[in-house]
C-alpha positions in Angstrom: 178.4 184.3 209.6 182.0 184.7 208.9 183.6 181.6 207.4 187.4 180.8 206.4 188.0 177.8 204.2 191.6 176.9 203.2 192.9 174.8 200.7 192.8 171.6 201.8 189.4 171.3 202.6 189.9 173.3 206.0 187.0 175.0 207.6 186.5 177.4 210.3 183.1 179.2 211.1 182.2 181.8 213.5 179.0 183.4 214.0 176.6 185.5 216.4 173.7 183.1 217.6 170.1 184.1 218.4 166.7 182.7 218.2 165.9 183.8 214.6 169.1 181.5 213.2 169.9 178.9 215.4 169.1 176.4 212.5 173.1 177.0 212.3 173.7 175.0 215.0 172.0 171.7 213.2 174.0 172.0 210.5 177.2 169.6 212.0 179.6 167.7 209.1 181.7 165.0 209.8 184.8 165.6 212.0 182.9 169.1 212.7 183.7 170.2 216.2 181.7 173.0 217.9 182.1 175.7 220.5 179.2 178.1 221.8 179.5 180.9 223.9 176.1 181.8 225.3 176.6 185.4 226.1 172.3 185.8 226.8 171.4 185.4 230.0 170.7 181.7 229.7 170.7 178.8 227.5 169.1 175.4 227.7 170.0 172.8 224.9 169.2 169.0 224.5 171.7 166.6 223.4 170.9 162.8 222.9 167.8 164.1 224.6 169.7 165.1 227.8 169.3 168.8 228.8 171.9 171.1 229.8 171.3 174.6 230.9 174.1 177.5 230.7 173.8 180.5 232.4 175.9 183.7 231.0 179.6 183.1 230.0 179.4 179.8 230.0 180.9 177.8 227.4 179.6 174.1 225.9 182.0 171.8 223.7 180.8 169.4 221.5 182.0 167.0 218.5 180.1 165.6 215.6 179.4 162.6 217.1 176.9 164.4 220.1 173.3 165.3 218.6 171.7 168.5 219.7 168.5 167.8 219.5 166.6 171.4 220.6 168.3 175.2 221.4 166.7 177.8 223.0 169.2 180.4 223.2 168.9 184.4 223.1 172.6 185.1 222.4 175.6 183.5 221.6 178.7 182.8 220.0 179.6 180.0 217.6 182.9 178.3 216.9 183.0 175.3 214.5 186.3 173.9 213.3 186.8 170.4 211.6 189.7 168.7 212.0 191.5 169.3 208.7 192.0 172.9 209.9 192.5 171.6 213.5 192.9 168.5 215.2 192.8 168.8 219.4 194.7 165.1 219.6 197.5 166.5 217.2 198.4 169.4 219.1 197.5 168.3 222.9 200.9 169.1 224.0 200.2 172.6 222.9 196.3 173.1 224.4 196.3 169.9 226.6 192.0 169.8 225.7 192.1 165.9 224.8 189.8 164.3 227.5 188.5 167.5 229.1 187.0 169.3 226.3 187.1 166.7 223.0 187.0 163.4 223.2 186.3 162.7 226.3 183.5 159.9 228.1 183.1 161.6 231.2 180.4 164.0 230.5 179.6 167.4 228.2 182.2 169.7 228.6 180.5 172.9 230.5 183.2 175.6 231.2 182.3 178.5 233.1 184.7 181.8 232.5 185.9 183.1 235.3 185.3 187.0 236.6 189.1 187.7 236.0 188.8 186.3 232.3 185.4 187.6 230.7 187.7 190.6 229.3 190.3 187.8 227.8 187.6 186.0 225.9 185.8 189.1 225.1 189.3 190.3 223.4 190.1 187.5 221.8 186.9 186.7 220.7 187.1 190.7 218.8 190.3 189.4 217.2 188.9 186.1 215.9 186.8 188.5 213.9 188.6 191.0 213.0 191.3 188.1 211.6 188.3 186.5 209.7 188.4 189.1 207.6 192.1 189.2 206.4 192.7 187.5 203.7 196.4 186.8 203.3 199.1 183.7 203.1 199.1 183.4 206.7 195.6 183.9 207.8 195.3 180.1 208.8 198.2 180.1 211.1 197.1 183.3 212.9 193.4 181.7 213.5 195.1 178.2 214.6 197.0 180.4 216.9 193.5 182.3 217.8 191.6 179.0 218.3 194.2 177.6 220.4 194.7 180.5 222.6 190.6 180.3 223.4 190.8 175.9 224.1 194.2 176.8 226.8 191.9 179.5 228.3 188.9 177.0 228.6 191.5 174.0 229.9 192.5 176.4 232.2 189.0 177.3 233.6 187.9 174.2 233.9 190.7 172.9 235.4 190.2 175.5 238.4 186.7 174.5 239.0 185.5 172.6 241.9 186.3 168.6 240.5 190.0 169.7 239.4 191.3 172.8 241.8 192.5 170.2 244.4 194.6 167.8 241.9 198.0 168.1 240.6 198.9 168.6 236.8 200.0 164.8 236.4 196.6 163.7 238.3 194.6 165.6 235.7 196.6 164.3 232.9 196.0 161.2 234.2 192.2 161.8 234.4 191.8 163.4 230.8 193.7 160.7 229.0 191.5 158.4 230.3 188.3 159.9 229.7 190.0 159.9 226.0 190.5 156.3 226.2 187.0 155.2 227.2 185.9 157.6 224.0 187.5 155.3 221.8 187.6 151.5 223.4 184.3 151.8 225.7 182.6 149.1 222.5 185.1 146.4 222.8 186.8 147.2 226.4 184.6 146.9 229.8 186.7 146.7 232.5 188.7 148.9 234.6 191.8 146.9 234.5 192.6 147.6 230.6 192.6 151.1 231.1 194.8 151.3 234.1 197.2 148.9 232.2 197.4 151.5 229.1 198.0 154.5 231.8 200.2 152.6 233.9 198.6 152.4 237.0 196.7 149.7 239.1 192.7 149.6 238.9 192.9 150.8 243.0 195.6 153.5 242.0 192.8 155.0 239.5 190.0 154.3 241.5 191.4 156.4 244.3 192.2 159.6 242.1 188.9 159.6 240.7 187.2 159.3 244.3 188.7 163.0 244.9 187.9 164.3 241.5 184.6 162.8 240.5 181.4 161.8 242.1 181.4 158.4 239.4 184.3 155.7 240.2 185.8 154.8 236.5 183.5 151.7 236.3 180.6 154.0 236.1 182.0 156.3 234.2 183.0 153.0 231.5 178.9 152.2 231.9 177.7 154.9 231.2 179.4 155.9 228.0 178.4 152.3 227.2 174.7 153.6 227.9 175.3 156.8 226.2 176.0 154.5 223.2 173.1 151.9 223.5 170.7 154.9 223.5 172.0 156.8 220.6 171.8 153.9 218.2 168.0 152.7 219.8 167.2 156.6 219.3 168.6 157.3 216.0 168.8 153.9 214.0 167.0 151.1 212.8 169.7 149.0 213.7 168.2 145.9 215.8 168.7 145.5 219.5 171.0 142.1 218.8 172.9 144.5 216.3 173.5 147.1 219.0 174.4 144.5 221.3 177.6 142.7 219.1 178.6 146.9 218.5 179.0 147.2 222.2 180.8 143.7 222.8 178.4 141.9 224.0 178.9 138.6 222.3 175.1 137.9 223.1 171.8 139.8 223.8 170.8 138.3 227.0 173.8 139.9 228.5 173.6 143.2 227.2 169.6 143.5 227.8 170.4 142.8 231.5 173.6 145.2 231.4 170.7 147.6 230.0 167.8 146.9 231.9 169.9 146.8 235.4 170.7 151.0 234.4 167.7 152.1 232.6 165.0 150.3 234.4 163.6 149.0 231.4 164.8 146.9 228.2 166.3 147.7 225.2 163.2 146.9 223.2 160.5 149.0 225.4 163.4 152.1 225.5 162.8 152.1 222.0 159.1 151.5 222.2 158.9 154.5 225.0 160.9 156.7 222.7 158.6 156.2 219.9 155.7 156.9 221.7 157.1 160.1 222.5 158.1 161.0 219.3 154.4 160.0 218.2 153.0 162.4 220.5 
């Protein structure tokens, strides 16, 4: 494990992960952001009780809010940094990863390194590893620069995927800004009109854009984000269903329970009981 610690609680960690030391992945602190680059044949990871499969040279991007339940890995590279070291939101004009790689409501980002870019990523990892040992006054600047490059390359690879390849830059920027806004406001604003107004677009224009880039319309993305939070609270806290409903902006329990059941097929109480039975089993 290679660790850099700055004078103001900045922290960056690089590590080769395998089946023997994978517990490192569970040691997530507040504001940590995690990049896991699968270098083995395959990797499976459960996040918030949802399963994901990564092929070789695919990278997954996580914030501290996304809980890793379990992982099966042969070989992977870990880059973990906290926001004092580097905040993607503050440097979005340089990196363009806000709402795309981090702090987005649409999905857990998984980037496939394109064949032509594998050598670039490999070289970047080697330089990264070397710079972790060079202790001087410019070390943090160099490490931040390397992290920026990795995020830029990753964002480029994601934008070249089938979802975005036909879109113009300004259209992609609208989508990722919407994703970022939903992530920050889903508990208080449940309607597309709010986000459309923030983006200076009409709800119809926003829906038409998402029809080009996503299988899900904007309202479904909002609802999915609400449900993700609700499941997390039911899974991992002792909050009552009424408290969870209130935290999600619902003034009455019945409205929330009806929404949850329409999406999940069972009530919040039944969902929590089912999870408890699975844990016991």
